[in-house]
N, CA, C and O atoms as a Tripos MOL2 file, in Angstrom:
@<TRIPOS>MOLECULE
protein
  304   303    76     0     0
PROTEIN
NO_CHARGES

@<TRIPOS>ATOM
      1 N          79.6370  129.2660  167.2090 N.3       1 UNK1
      2 CA         79.8000  127.8650  167.5310 C.3       1 UNK1
      3 C          80.9530  127.3160  166.7110 C.2       1 UNK1
      4 O          81.1310  127.6690  165.5450 O.2       1 UNK1
      5 N          81.7240  126.4580  167.3290 N.am      2 UNK2
      6 CA         82.8960  125.8880  166.6910 C.3       2 UNK2
      7 C          82.7890  124.3650  166.7400 C.2       2 UNK2
      8 O          82.4410  123.8000  167.7760 O.2       2 UNK2
      9 N          83.0870  123.7020  165.6250 N.am      3 UNK3
     10 CA         83.0770  122.2430  165.5810 C.3       3 UNK3
     11 C          84.5130  121.7560  165.5990 C.2       3 UNK3
     12 O          85.3370  122.1720  164.7840 O.2       3 UNK3
     13 N          84.8000  120.8710  166.5380 N.am      4 UNK4
     14 CA         86.1390  120.2970  166.6540 C.3       4 UNK4
     15 C          86.0080  118.7960  166.5130 C.2       4 UNK4
     16 O          85.2670  118.1570  167.2600 O.2       4 UNK4
     17 N          86.7300  118.2290  165.5510 N.am      5 UNK5
     18 CA         86.7080  116.7720  165.3640 C.3       5 UNK5
     19 C          88.0240  116.2210  165.8990 C.2       5 UNK5
     20 O          89.1010  116.7590  165.6430 O.2       5 UNK5
     21 N          87.9010  115.1480  166.6390 N.am      6 UNK6
     22 CA         89.0860  114.4970  167.1740 C.3       6 UNK6
     23 C          88.8270  113.0040  167.2810 C.2       6 UNK6
     24 O          87.6730  112.5780  167.3150 O.2       6 UNK6
     25 N          89.8680  112.2170  167.3330 N.am      7 UNK7
     26 CA         89.7280  110.7790  167.5170 C.3       7 UNK7
     27 C          90.4680  110.4330  168.7990 C.2       7 UNK7
     28 O          91.6410  110.7680  168.9600 O.2       7 UNK7
     29 N          89.7820  109.7690  169.6960 N.am      8 UNK8
     30 CA         90.3560  109.3930  170.9850 C.3       8 UNK8
     31 C          90.1560  107.9050  171.2060 C.2       8 UNK8
     32 O          89.3560  107.2720  170.5170 O.2       8 UNK8
     33 N          90.8790  107.3480  172.1620 N.am      9 UNK9
     34 CA         90.7650  105.9280  172.5020 C.3       9 UNK9
     35 C          90.3890  105.8300  173.9750 C.2       9 UNK9
     36 O          90.8870  106.5900  174.8060 O.2       9 UNK9
     37 N          89.5040  104.8850  174.2880 N.am     10 UNK10
     38 CA         89.1190  104.6800  175.6790 C.3      10 UNK10
     39 C          90.2680  104.0420  176.4400 C.2      10 UNK10
     40 O          91.1220  103.3710  175.8610 O.2      10 UNK10
     41 N          90.2720  104.2650  177.7430 N.am     11 UNK11
     42 CA         91.2790  103.6570  178.5990 C.3      11 UNK11
     43 C          90.9140  102.2070  178.8950 C.2      11 UNK11
     44 O          89.8900  101.7120  178.4240 O.2      11 UNK11
     45 N          91.7400  101.5370  179.6630 N.am     12 UNK12
     46 CA         91.4990  100.1340  180.0000 C.3      12 UNK12
     47 C          90.2400   99.9530  180.8300 C.2      12 UNK12
     48 O          89.6910   98.8530  180.8960 O.2      12 UNK12
     49 N          89.7760  101.0300  181.4660 N.am     13 UNK13
     50 CA         88.5440  100.9500  182.2570 C.3      13 UNK13
     51 C          87.3030  101.2740  181.4290 C.2      13 UNK13
     52 O          86.1950  101.2900  181.9640 O.2      13 UNK13
     53 N          87.4740  101.5330  180.1240 N.am     14 UNK14
     54 CA         86.3410  101.8290  179.2540 C.3      14 UNK14
     55 C          85.8970  103.2750  179.2980 C.2      14 UNK14
     56 O          84.8540  103.6120  178.7380 O.2      14 UNK14
     57 N          86.6600  104.1400  179.9470 N.am     15 UNK15
     58 CA         86.3060  105.5490  180.0710 C.3      15 UNK15
     59 C          87.0110  106.3630  178.9950 C.2      15 UNK15
     60 O          88.1960  106.1650  178.7260 O.2      15 UNK15
     61 N          86.2790  107.2700  178.3910 N.am     16 UNK16
     62 CA         86.8500  108.1700  177.3980 C.3      16 UNK16
     63 C          87.0700  109.5270  178.0490 C.2      16 UNK16
     64 O          86.1320  110.1320  178.5660 O.2      16 UNK16
     65 N          88.3000  109.9990  178.0220 N.am     17 UNK17
     66 CA         88.6370  111.3060  178.5610 C.3      17 UNK17
     67 C          88.9940  112.2030  177.3860 C.2      17 UNK17
     68 O          89.8930  111.8900  176.6060 O.2      17 UNK17
     69 N          88.2890  113.3120  177.2650 N.am     18 UNK18
     70 CA         88.5160  114.2270  176.1480 C.3      18 UNK18
     71 C          88.9890  115.5630  176.7020 C.2      18 UNK18
     72 O          88.3210  116.1680  177.5400 O.2      18 UNK18
     73 N          90.1350  116.0170  176.2330 N.am     19 UNK19
     74 CA         90.6550  117.3250  176.6150 C.3      19 UNK19
     75 C          90.7240  118.1700  175.3490 C.2      19 UNK19
     76 O          91.3570  117.7800  174.3680 O.2      19 UNK19
     77 N          90.0730  119.3250  175.3750 N.am     20 UNK20
     78 CA         90.0300  120.1900  174.2080 C.3      20 UNK20
     79 C          90.6090  121.5550  174.5840 C.2      20 UNK20
     80 O          89.9680  122.3110  175.3140 O.2      20 UNK20
     81 N          91.7910  121.8790  174.1080 N.am     21 UNK21
     82 CA         92.3600  123.1940  174.4090 C.3      21 UNK21
     83 C          91.6470  124.2750  173.5910 C.2      21 UNK21
     84 O          91.6380  124.2240  172.3610 O.2      21 UNK21
     85 N          91.0570  125.2400  174.2710 N.am     22 UNK22
     86 CA         90.3160  126.2990  173.5850 C.3      22 UNK22
     87 C          91.0070  127.6580  173.6630 C.2      22 UNK22
     88 O          90.6370  128.5780  172.9340 O.2      22 UNK22
     89 N          91.9990  127.7960  174.5320 N.am     23 UNK23
     90 CA         92.7370  129.0490  174.6170 C.3      23 UNK23
     91 C          91.9730  130.1700  175.3000 C.2      23 UNK23
     92 O          92.3430  131.3350  175.1610 O.2      23 UNK23
     93 N          90.9190  129.8480  176.0320 N.am     24 UNK24
     94 CA         90.1340  130.8620  176.7330 C.3      24 UNK24
     95 C          89.9830  130.4330  178.1870 C.2      24 UNK24
     96 O          88.9980  129.7790  178.5300 O.2      24 UNK24
     97 N          90.9250  130.7800  179.0440 N.am     25 UNK25
     98 CA         90.8740  130.3400  180.4310 C.3      25 UNK25
     99 C          89.6940  130.9440  181.1910 C.2      25 UNK25
    100 O          89.2500  132.0530  180.8950 O.2      25 UNK25
    101 N          89.2010  130.2010  182.1640 N.am     26 UNK26
    102 CA         88.1450  130.6310  183.0750 C.3      26 UNK26
    103 C          86.9010  131.1300  182.3220 C.2      26 UNK26
    104 O          86.3250  132.1610  182.6690 O.2      26 UNK26
    105 N          86.5040  130.3830  181.2920 N.am     27 UNK27
    106 CA         85.3310  130.7220  180.4830 C.3      27 UNK27
    107 C          84.3860  129.5280  180.4790 C.2      27 UNK27
    108 O          84.8290  128.3850  180.3700 O.2      27 UNK27
    109 N          83.0890  129.7880  180.5970 N.am     28 UNK28
    110 CA         82.0940  128.7180  180.6040 C.3      28 UNK28
    111 C          81.6130  128.4540  179.1730 C.2      28 UNK28
    112 O          81.3920  129.3880  178.4030 O.2      28 UNK28
    113 N          81.4540  127.1730  178.8290 N.am     29 UNK29
    114 CA         81.0190  126.7780  177.4880 C.3      29 UNK29
    115 C          79.8610  125.7960  177.5910 C.2      29 UNK29
    116 O          79.7770  125.0310  178.5520 O.2      29 UNK29
    117 N          78.9720  125.8120  176.6080 N.am     30 UNK30
    118 CA         78.0180  124.7380  176.3990 C.3      30 UNK30
    119 C          78.6980  123.7590  175.4580 C.2      30 UNK30
    120 O          79.2320  124.1480  174.4200 O.2      30 UNK30
    121 N          78.6740  122.4810  175.8300 N.am     31 UNK31
    122 CA         79.3860  121.4740  175.0500 C.3      31 UNK31
    123 C          78.4080  120.3930  174.6150 C.2      31 UNK31
    124 O          77.6340  119.8850  175.4260 O.2      31 UNK31
    125 N          78.4440  120.0410  173.3280 N.am     32 UNK32
    126 CA         77.6640  118.9300  172.7910 C.3      32 UNK32
    127 C          78.6750  117.8850  172.3360 C.2      32 UNK32
    128 O          79.5710  118.1740  171.5430 O.2      32 UNK32
    129 N          78.5210  116.6760  172.8440 N.am     33 UNK33
    130 CA         79.4650  115.6170  172.5250 C.3      33 UNK33
    131 C          78.7210  114.4810  171.8360 C.2      33 UNK33
    132 O          77.7700  113.9300  172.3920 O.2      33 UNK33
    133 N          79.1520  114.1290  170.6280 N.am     34 UNK34
    134 CA         78.5700  113.0100  169.8870 C.3      34 UNK34
    135 C          79.6450  111.9360  169.8070 C.2      34 UNK34
    136 O          80.7410  112.1880  169.3050 O.2      34 UNK34
    137 N          79.3360  110.7430  170.2970 N.am     35 UNK35
    138 CA         80.3120  109.6540  170.3020 C.3      35 UNK35
    139 C          79.8080  108.5560  169.3790 C.2      35 UNK35
    140 O          78.6740  108.0970  169.5170 O.2      35 UNK35
    141 N          80.6430  108.1330  168.4410 N.am     36 UNK36
    142 CA         80.2930  107.0200  167.5710 C.3      36 UNK36
    143 C          81.5380  106.1680  167.3780 C.2      36 UNK36
    144 O          82.6500  106.6930  167.3330 O.2      36 UNK36
    145 N          81.3560  104.8580  167.2650 N.am     37 UNK37
    146 CA         82.5230  103.9880  167.0770 C.3      37 UNK37
    147 C          83.2240  104.3010  165.7700 C.2      37 UNK37
    148 O          82.5980  104.7140  164.7930 O.2      37 UNK37
    149 N          84.5070  104.1010  165.7680 N.am     38 UNK38
    150 CA         85.2930  104.3140  164.5540 C.3      38 UNK38
    151 C          84.8630  103.2870  163.5220 C.2      38 UNK38
    152 O          84.7280  102.1050  163.8370 O.2      38 UNK38
    153 N          84.6480  103.7290  162.2960 N.am     39 UNK39
    154 CA         84.2420  102.8340  161.2150 C.3      39 UNK39
    155 C          85.3770  101.8670  160.9020 C.2      39 UNK39
    156 O          86.5500  102.2420  160.9160 O.2      39 UNK39
    157 N          85.0200  100.6380  160.6260 N.am     40 UNK40
    158 CA         86.0200   99.6330  160.2830 C.3      40 UNK40
    159 C          86.6450   99.9780  158.9410 C.2      40 UNK40
    160 O          85.9360  100.2690  157.9780 O.2      40 UNK40
    161 N          87.9440   99.9460  158.8770 N.am     41 UNK41
    162 CA         88.6510  100.3070  157.6480 C.3      41 UNK41
    163 C          88.6150   99.1920  156.6150 C.2      41 UNK41
    164 O          88.8380   99.4400  155.4300 O.2      41 UNK41
    165 N          88.3370   97.9700  157.0470 N.am     42 UNK42
    166 CA         88.3940   96.8550  156.1190 C.3      42 UNK42
    167 C          87.0330   96.4980  155.5300 C.2      42 UNK42
    168 O          86.9150   95.4780  154.8500 O.2      42 UNK42
    169 N          86.0090   97.3010  155.7700 N.am     43 UNK43
    170 CA         84.7040   97.0580  155.1810 C.3      43 UNK43
    171 C          83.8820   96.0050  155.8960 C.2      43 UNK43
    172 O          82.8690   95.5570  155.3590 O.2      43 UNK43
    173 N          84.2810   95.5960  157.0840 N.am     44 UNK44
    174 CA         83.5030   94.6080  157.8160 C.3      44 UNK44
    175 C          82.2790   95.2640  158.4420 C.2      44 UNK44
    176 O          82.2470   96.4750  158.6570 O.2      44 UNK44
    177 N          81.2970   94.4610  158.7220 N.am     45 UNK45
    178 CA         80.0630   94.9600  159.3190 C.3      45 UNK45
    179 C          80.2180   95.0380  160.8340 C.2      45 UNK45
    180 O          81.0410   94.3230  161.4050 O.2      45 UNK45
    181 N          79.4400   95.8980  161.4940 N.am     46 UNK46
    182 CA         79.5650   96.0360  162.9440 C.3      46 UNK46
    183 C          79.1520   94.7630  163.6660 C.2      46 UNK46
    184 O          78.3830   93.9650  163.1300 O.2      46 UNK46
    185 N          79.6630   94.5690  164.8910 N.am     47 UNK47
    186 CA         79.3020   93.3730  165.6620 C.3      47 UNK47
    187 C          77.7890   93.3020  165.8620 C.2      47 UNK47
    188 O          77.1360   94.3150  166.1120 O.2      47 UNK47
    189 N          77.2460   92.1000  165.7490 N.am     48 UNK48
    190 CA         75.8160   91.9080  165.9420 C.3      48 UNK48
    191 C          74.9720   92.1600  164.7110 C.2      48 UNK48
    192 O          73.7520   92.0040  164.7610 O.2      48 UNK48
    193 N          75.5870   92.5460  163.6090 N.am     49 UNK49
    194 CA         74.8320   92.8710  162.3990 C.3      49 UNK49
    195 C          74.0140   91.6700  161.9210 C.2      49 UNK49
    196 O          72.8390   91.8100  161.5820 O.2      49 UNK49
    197 N          74.6360   90.4980  161.8960 N.am     50 UNK50
    198 CA         73.9430   89.3230  161.3920 C.3      50 UNK50
    199 C          72.8830   88.8130  162.3600 C.2      50 UNK50
    200 O          72.0420   88.0010  161.9760 O.2      50 UNK50
    201 N          72.9080   89.2720  163.6020 N.am     51 UNK51
    202 CA         71.8560   88.9080  164.5520 C.3      51 UNK51
    203 C          70.5170   89.5310  164.1600 C.2      51 UNK51
    204 O          69.4660   89.0780  164.6150 O.2      51 UNK51
    205 N          70.5480   90.5630  163.3240 N.am     52 UNK52
    206 CA         69.3210   91.2210  162.8900 C.3      52 UNK52
    207 C          68.5470   90.4040  161.8580 C.2      52 UNK52
    208 O          67.3460   90.6130  161.6810 O.2      52 UNK52
    209 N          69.2110   89.4910  161.1850 N.am     53 UNK53
    210 CA         68.5560   88.6920  160.1510 C.3      53 UNK53
    211 C          67.4830   87.8260  160.7930 C.2      53 UNK53
    212 O          67.7550   87.0690  161.7250 O.2      53 UNK53
    213 N          66.2620   87.9440  160.2840 N.am     54 UNK54
    214 CA         65.1510   87.1690  160.8150 C.3      54 UNK54
    215 C          64.6050   87.7050  162.1240 C.2      54 UNK54
    216 O          63.8460   87.0200  162.8100 O.2      54 UNK54
    217 N          64.9890   88.9380  162.4780 N.am     55 UNK55
    218 CA         64.5930   89.4550  163.7830 C.3      55 UNK55
    219 C          63.2380   90.1540  163.7770 C.2      55 UNK55
    220 O          62.8030   90.6210  164.8300 O.2      55 UNK55
    221 N          62.5530   90.2470  162.6400 N.am     56 UNK56
    222 CA         61.2310   90.8790  162.5950 C.3      56 UNK56
    223 C          60.2150   89.8760  163.1180 C.2      56 UNK56
    224 O          59.9730   88.8440  162.4920 O.2      56 UNK56
    225 N          59.6300   90.1780  164.2500 N.am     57 UNK57
    226 CA         58.6620   89.2570  164.8550 C.3      57 UNK57
    227 C          57.2450   89.8290  164.8420 C.2      57 UNK57
    228 O          56.4050   89.4360  165.6510 O.2      57 UNK57
    229 N          56.9850   90.7520  163.9290 N.am     58 UNK58
    230 CA         55.6700   91.3650  163.7860 C.3      58 UNK58
    231 C          54.8630   90.5340  162.7830 C.2      58 UNK58
    232 O          55.2370   90.4440  161.6130 O.2      58 UNK58
    233 N          53.7530   89.9240  163.2370 N.am     59 UNK59
    234 CA         52.9900   89.0510  162.3420 C.3      59 UNK59
    235 C          52.3140   89.8090  161.2050 C.2      59 UNK59
    236 O          51.8720   89.1920  160.2360 O.2      59 UNK59
    237 N          52.2260   91.1470  161.3050 N.am     60 UNK60
    238 CA         51.6240   91.9180  160.2190 C.3      60 UNK60
    239 C          52.6370   92.2430  159.1170 C.2      60 UNK60
    240 O          52.2660   92.7390  158.0530 O.2      60 UNK60
    241 N          53.9060   91.9640  159.3760 N.am     61 UNK61
    242 CA         54.9350   92.2130  158.3650 C.3      61 UNK61
    243 C          54.8200   91.1740  157.2670 C.2      61 UNK61
    244 O          54.7020   89.9800  157.5430 O.2      61 UNK61
    245 N          54.8560   91.6250  156.0280 N.am     62 UNK62
    246 CA         54.7830   90.6860  154.9180 C.3      62 UNK62
    247 C          55.7070   91.1190  153.7900 C.2      62 UNK62
    248 O          55.9920   92.3040  153.6190 O.2      62 UNK62
    249 N          56.1630   90.1480  153.0330 N.am     63 UNK63
    250 CA         56.9640   90.4200  151.8530 C.3      63 UNK63
    251 C          56.0070   90.4970  150.6810 C.2      63 UNK63
    252 O          55.2540   89.5580  150.4220 O.2      63 UNK63
    253 N          56.0360   91.5990  149.9850 N.am     64 UNK64
    254 CA         55.1340   91.7880  148.8570 C.3      64 UNK64
    255 C          55.5560   90.9210  147.6800 C.2      64 UNK64
    256 O          56.7400   90.6250  147.5160 O.2      64 UNK64
    257 N          54.5900   90.5130  146.8580 N.am     65 UNK65
    258 CA         54.9280   89.6880  145.6840 C.3      65 UNK65
    259 C          55.9160   90.4140  144.7760 C.2      65 UNK65
    260 O          55.8300   91.6270  144.5840 O.2      65 UNK65
    261 N          56.8530   89.6520  144.2230 N.am     66 UNK66
    262 CA         57.8680   90.2090  143.3480 C.3      66 UNK66
    263 C          57.5490   89.8360  141.9030 C.2      66 UNK66
    264 O          57.0220   88.7530  141.6470 O.2      66 UNK66
    265 N          57.8620   90.7160  140.9630 N.am     67 UNK67
    266 CA         57.6270   90.3680  139.5510 C.3      67 UNK67
    267 C          58.5970   89.2600  139.1310 C.2      67 UNK67
    268 O          59.6570   89.1000  139.7360 O.2      67 UNK67
    269 N          58.2350   88.4930  138.0920 N.am     68 UNK68
    270 CA         59.1410   87.4330  137.6410 C.3      68 UNK68
    271 C          60.4440   88.0200  137.0840 C.2      68 UNK68
    272 O          60.4730   89.1340  136.5610 O.2      68 UNK68
    273 N          61.4870   87.2580  137.2110 N.am     69 UNK69
    274 CA         62.8050   87.6850  136.6920 C.3      69 UNK69
    275 C          62.7940   87.5560  135.1640 C.2      69 UNK69
    276 O          62.0910   86.7090  134.6120 O.2      69 UNK69
    277 N          63.5740   88.3970  134.4910 N.am     70 UNK70
    278 CA         63.6620   88.2360  133.0400 C.3      70 UNK70
    279 C          64.4220   86.9520  132.7140 C.2      70 UNK70
    280 O          65.1610   86.4330  133.5510 O.2      70 UNK70
    281 N          64.2380   86.4470  131.5040 N.am     71 UNK71
    282 CA         64.9390   85.2030  131.1380 C.3      71 UNK71
    283 C          66.4510   85.4360  131.1190 C.2      71 UNK71
    284 O          66.9090   86.5460  130.8470 O.2      71 UNK71
    285 N          67.2320   84.3760  131.4110 N.am     72 UNK72
    286 CA         68.6770   84.5290  131.4110 C.3      72 UNK72
    287 C          69.2070   84.8260  130.0090 C.2      72 UNK72
    288 O          68.5940   84.4760  129.0010 O.2      72 UNK72
    289 N          70.3540   85.4760  129.9800 N.am     73 UNK73
    290 CA         70.9950   85.8330  128.7130 C.3      73 UNK73
    291 C          72.1880   84.9250  128.5030 C.2      73 UNK73
    292 O          73.0150   84.7680  129.4020 O.2      73 UNK73
    293 N          72.2880   84.3220  127.3240 N.am     74 UNK74
    294 CA         73.4310   83.4780  127.0170 C.3      74 UNK74
    295 C          74.6310   84.3550  126.6740 C.2      74 UNK74
    296 O          74.5180   85.2990  125.8920 O.2      74 UNK74
    297 N          75.7700   84.0370  127.2620 N.am     75 UNK75
    298 CA         77.0010   84.7710  126.9980 C.3      75 UNK75
    299 C          77.9680   83.8280  126.3350 C.2      75 UNK75
    300 O          78.2230   82.7340  126.8390 O.2      75 UNK75
    301 N          78.5100   84.2420  125.2050 N.am     76 UNK76
    302 CA         79.4510   83.3880  124.4640 C.3      76 UNK76
    303 C          80.8640   83.7300  124.7730 C.2      76 UNK76
    304 O          81.7820   83.1100  124.2360 O.2      76 UNK76
@<TRIPOS>BOND
     1     1     2 1
     2     2     3 1
     3     3     4 2
     4     3     5 am
     5     5     6 1
     6     6     7 1
     7     7     8 2
     8     7     9 am
     9     9    10 1
    10    10    11 1
    11    11    12 2
    12    11    13 am
    13    13    14 1
    14    14    15 1
    15    15    16 2
    16    15    17 am
    17    17    18 1
    18    18    19 1
    19    19    20 2
    20    19    21 am
    21    21    22 1
    22    22    23 1
    23    23    24 2
    24    23    25 am
    25    25    26 1
    26    26    27 1
    27    27    28 2
    28    27    29 am
    29    29    30 1
    30    30    31 1
    31    31    32 2
    32    31    33 am
    33    33    34 1
    34    34    35 1
    35    35    36 2
    36    35    37 am
    37    37    38 1
    38    38    39 1
    39    39    40 2
    40    39    41 am
    41    41    42 1
    42    42    43 1
    43    43    44 2
    44    43    45 am
    45    45    46 1
    46    46    47 1
    47    47    48 2
    48    47    49 am
    49    49    50 1
    50    50    51 1
    51    51    52 2
    52    51    53 am
    53    53    54 1
    54    54    55 1
    55    55    56 2
    56    55    57 am
    57    57    58 1
    58    58    59 1
    59    59    60 2
    60    59    61 am
    61    61    62 1
    62    62    63 1
    63    63    64 2
    64    63    65 am
    65    65    66 1
    66    66    67 1
    67    67    68 2
    68    67    69 am
    69    69    70 1
    70    70    71 1
    71    71    72 2
    72    71    73 am
    73    73    74 1
    74    74    75 1
    75    75    76 2
    76    75    77 am
    77    77    78 1
    78    78    79 1
    79    79    80 2
    80    79    81 am
    81    81    82 1
    82    82    83 1
    83    83    84 2
    84    83    85 am
    85    85    86 1
    86    86    87 1
    87    87    88 2
    88    87    89 am
    89    89    90 1
    90    90    91 1
    91    91    92 2
    92    91    93 am
    93    93    94 1
    94    94    95 1
    95    95    96 2
    96    95    97 am
    97    97    98 1
    98    98    99 1
    99    99   100 2
   100    99   101 am
   101   101   102 1
   102   102   103 1
   103   103   104 2
   104   103   105 am
   105   105   106 1
   106   106   107 1
   107   107   108 2
   108   107   109 am
   109   109   110 1
   110   110   111 1
   111   111   112 2
   112   111   113 am
   113   113   114 1
   114   114   115 1
   115   115   116 2
   116   115   117 am
   117   117   118 1
   118   118   119 1
   119   119   120 2
   120   119   121 am
   121   121   122 1
   122   122   123 1
   123   123   124 2
   124   123   125 am
   125   125   126 1
   126   126   127 1
   127   127   128 2
   128   127   129 am
   129   129   130 1
   130   130   131 1
   131   131   132 2
   132   131   133 am
   133   133   134 1
   134   134   135 1
   135   135   136 2
   136   135   137 am
   137   137   138 1
   138   138   139 1
   139   139   140 2
   140   139   141 am
   141   141   142 1
   142   142   143 1
   143   143   144 2
   144   143   145 am
   145   145   146 1
   146   146   147 1
   147   147   148 2
   148   147   149 am
   149   149   150 1
   150   150   151 1
   151   151   152 2
   152   151   153 am
   153   153   154 1
   154   154   155 1
   155   155   156 2
   156   155   157 am
   157   157   158 1
   158   158   159 1
   159   159   160 2
   160   159   161 am
   161   161   162 1
   162   162   163 1
   163   163   164 2
   164   163   165 am
   165   165   166 1
   166   166   167 1
   167   167   168 2
   168   167   169 am
   169   169   170 1
   170   170   171 1
   171   171   172 2
   172   171   173 am
   173   173   174 1
   174   174   175 1
   175   175   176 2
   176   175   177 am
   177   177   178 1
   178   178   179 1
   179   179   180 2
   180   179   181 am
   181   181   182 1
   182   182   183 1
   183   183   184 2
   184   183   185 am
   185   185   186 1
   186   186   187 1
   187   187   188 2
   188   187   189 am
   189   189   190 1
   190   190   191 1
   191   191   192 2
   192   191   193 am
   193   193   194 1
   194   194   195 1
   195   195   196 2
   196   195   197 am
   197   197   198 1
   198   198   199 1
   199   199   200 2
   200   199   201 am
   201   201   202 1
   202   202   203 1
   203   203   204 2
   204   203   205 am
   205   205   206 1
   206   206   207 1
   207   207   208 2
   208   207   209 am
   209   209   210 1
   210   210   211 1
   211   211   212 2
   212   211   213 am
   213   213   214 1
   214   214   215 1
   215   215   216 2
   216   215   217 am
   217   217   218 1
   218   218   219 1
   219   219   220 2
   220   219   221 am
   221   221   222 1
   222   222   223 1
   223   223   224 2
   224   223   225 am
   225   225   226 1
   226   226   227 1
   227   227   228 2
   228   227   229 am
   229   229   230 1
   230   230   231 1
   231   231   232 2
   232   231   233 am
   233   233   234 1
   234   234   235 1
   235   235   236 2
   236   235   237 am
   237   237   238 1
   238   238   239 1
   239   239   240 2
   240   239   241 am
   241   241   242 1
   242   242   243 1
   243   243   244 2
   244   243   245 am
   245   245   246 1
   246   246   247 1
   247   247   248 2
   248   247   249 am
   249   249   250 1
   250   250   251 1
   251   251   252 2
   252   251   253 am
   253   253   254 1
   254   254   255 1
   255   255   256 2
   256   255   257 am
   257   257   258 1
   258   258   259 1
   259   259   260 2
   260   259   261 am
   261   261   262 1
   262   262   263 1
   263   263   264 2
   264   263   265 am
   265   265   266 1
   266   266   267 1
   267   267   268 2
   268   267   269 am
   269   269   270 1
   270   270   271 1
   271   271   272 2
   272   271   273 am
   273   273   274 1
   274   274   275 1
   275   275   276 2
   276   275   277 am
   277   277   278 1
   278   278   279 1
   279   279   280 2
   280   279   281 am
   281   281   282 1
   282   282   283 1
   283   283   284 2
   284   283   285 am
   285   285   286 1
   286   286   287 1
   287   287   288 2
   288   287   289 am
   289   289   290 1
   290   290   291 1
   291   291   292 2
   292   291   293 am
   293   293   294 1
   294   294   295 1
   295   295   296 2
   296   295   297 am
   297   297   298 1
   298   298   299 1
   299   299   300 2
   300   299   301 am
   301   301   302 1
   302   302   303 1
   303   303   304 2
@<TRIPOS>SUBSTRUCTURE
     1 UNK1         2 RESIDUE 1 A UNK
     2 UNK2         6 RESIDUE 1 A UNK
     3 UNK3        10 RESIDUE 1 A UNK
     4 UNK4        14 RESIDUE 1 A UNK
     5 UNK5        18 RESIDUE 1 A UNK
     6 UNK6        22 RESIDUE 1 A UNK
     7 UNK7        26 RESIDUE 1 A UNK
     8 UNK8        30 RESIDUE 1 A UNK
     9 UNK9        34 RESIDUE 1 A UNK
    10 UNK10       38 RESIDUE 1 A UNK
    11 UNK11       42 RESIDUE 1 A UNK
    12 UNK12       46 RESIDUE 1 A UNK
    13 UNK13       50 RESIDUE 1 A UNK
    14 UNK14       54 RESIDUE 1 A UNK
    15 UNK15       58 RESIDUE 1 A UNK
    16 UNK16       62 RESIDUE 1 A UNK
    17 UNK17       66 RESIDUE 1 A UNK
    18 UNK18       70 RESIDUE 1 A UNK
    19 UNK19       74 RESIDUE 1 A UNK
    20 UNK20       78 RESIDUE 1 A UNK
    21 UNK21       82 RESIDUE 1 A UNK
    22 UNK22       86 RESIDUE 1 A UNK
    23 UNK23       90 RESIDUE 1 A UNK
    24 UNK24       94 RESIDUE 1 A UNK
    25 UNK25       98 RESIDUE 1 A UNK
    26 UNK26      102 RESIDUE 1 A UNK
    27 UNK27      106 RESIDUE 1 A UNK
    28 UNK28      110 RESIDUE 1 A UNK
    29 UNK29      114 RESIDUE 1 A UNK
    30 UNK30      118 RESIDUE 1 A UNK
    31 UNK31      122 RESIDUE 1 A UNK
    32 UNK32      126 RESIDUE 1 A UNK
    33 UNK33      130 RESIDUE 1 A UNK
    34 UNK34      134 RESIDUE 1 A UNK
    35 UNK35      138 RESIDUE 1 A UNK
    36 UNK36      142 RESIDUE 1 A UNK
    37 UNK37      146 RESIDUE 1 A UNK
    38 UNK38      150 RESIDUE 1 A UNK
    39 UNK39      154 RESIDUE 1 A UNK
    40 UNK40      158 RESIDUE 1 A UNK
    41 UNK41      162 RESIDUE 1 A UNK
    42 UNK42      166 RESIDUE 1 A UNK
    43 UNK43      170 RESIDUE 1 A UNK
    44 UNK44      174 RESIDUE 1 A UNK
    45 UNK45      178 RESIDUE 1 A UNK
    46 UNK46      182 RESIDUE 1 A UNK
    47 UNK47      186 RESIDUE 1 A UNK
    48 UNK48      190 RESIDUE 1 A UNK
    49 UNK49      194 RESIDUE 1 A UNK
    50 UNK50      198 RESIDUE 1 A UNK
    51 UNK51      202 RESIDUE 1 A UNK
    52 UNK52      206 RESIDUE 1 A UNK
    53 UNK53      210 RESIDUE 1 A UNK
    54 UNK54      214 RESIDUE 1 A UNK
    55 UNK55      218 RESIDUE 1 A UNK
    56 UNK56      222 RESIDUE 1 A UNK
    57 UNK57      226 RESIDUE 1 A UNK
    58 UNK58      230 RESIDUE 1 A UNK
    59 UNK59      234 RESIDUE 1 A UNK
    60 UNK60      238 RESIDUE 1 A UNK
    61 UNK61      242 RESIDUE 1 A UNK
    62 UNK62      246 RESIDUE 1 A UNK
    63 UNK63      250 RESIDUE 1 A UNK
    64 UNK64      254 RESIDUE 1 A UNK
    65 UNK65      258 RESIDUE 1 A UNK
    66 UNK66      262 RESIDUE 1 A UNK
    67 UNK67      266 RESIDUE 1 A UNK
    68 UNK68      270 RESIDUE 1 A UNK
    69 UNK69      274 RESIDUE 1 A UNK
    70 UNK70      278 RESIDUE 1 A UNK
    71 UNK71      282 RESIDUE 1 A UNK
    72 UNK72      286 RESIDUE 1 A UNK
    73 UNK73      290 RESIDUE 1 A UNK
    74 UNK74      294 RESIDUE 1 A UNK
    75 UNK75      298 RESIDUE 1 A UNK
    76 UNK76      302 RESIDUE 1 A UNK
C-alpha cells in the first residue's frame, strides 16, 4: 500500500478532480480517499464554530461544582 498526499482545489462547480500518476497502465487499484478542508494558516476557527456555544440541549447535562479559586497574588 502506498500513501500519496496532495493538495488540490475544487473547480467553480464545487467538484474536486484528482489525477494520480502511478506509472502502471491498465492496472486495477483499490483507492481510499480522505478529504478534509485545508487548515487555516492564520489560526482562525472553522466556520460555524461559535454556533456550537450553548448548543447542548440535553436536560441531563450539568456542570459539576468547581473548587474555589486561590486568592489573588499581588505583583509589585
